[in-house]
N, C-alpha and C positions, 0 to 999 in steps of 0.2 A: 468646780461646777456644783450646782445645787443637786441635792439628793433628797428624794422623798423618803422619810423614815416611817417604817411600820411601827405598830404598837410594840413597845418593849425593846426596840432597837437600841443598841448601846454604841456611842461614839467615843473613841479614845483619841485624844490629841496629846502627843508626848514628845519629849526631847530625845536625842540620840542616846542619852544615858540609859534609858529604858531598853532600847533595842540592842544596845551593846552588851546587855546583861541577861536578857531572856530571849529565847527563840519565839518567833511569832505564834506558833501553835500553842505554846504554854500561856502566852499573853491572852489569847482568845479564850482558852479554857478557864483562866482565872477571872476574867471580867464578865463572862456571859451567865454565870450562875449566882443566885443569891441576891441580896440587896446591893445597891450601888456602893454604900459605905463599906460593906463587908468585902466587896470586890476590890475596892481601893486599898483596904488594909492588907488583903492577901497579896496584891500586886507590890505594894511597898515592901512588905516583909520578904518576899522572894527576891526582889532586886537587892535589898540590903544584904541578904544571905550570900548572893552570888558575888557581890562586890568585894566581900572579905574572904570568900571561900577560895580554895585552891584546888578545885576539882577539874581535871583536864577534860572531862566530858561535858562541862558546862561553860557557857561564855562568861567571862569575868573581866570587867574593866572598871577599876575605881573611877568614878565620875560623878558629877552632879546629875540629877534627873528631876524632871518635872512632868507631871501629867494632869490632865483634866478628863474626867469621865462624865458623860451625859447620857441619860437614858430617857427615852420618850415614854411617858406614862400612858397607861390606858386612859382614854378619854371617854367619860360616860356619855351616853346618848343625850344629846342636847335637850330633847323633849322631856327627859326625866329630871332635869335640874330645876328645882323650885325657884321662882323668882325671889330676889331679895332686894331690900332697899340699899341704895348706895349712900353712905354718909357724906 
């Protein structure tokens, strides 16, 4: 279904390799703060750590993983955007 995104909402689309290696709460904490590229780096680093780690208190399943992050940017007020020529 379609969802209306608010300013700065972040959408994560990911394979099961992500969710097999990080709990949902940690994923949310990692992607909601900072720039999108920093969030992606933190997410990749934590999954990599958990895939090779042997901590019984953390999920760990060696697997491939793929993810896409999208964040809706703040949209300036249309009336304040100066007109420009289209080449």
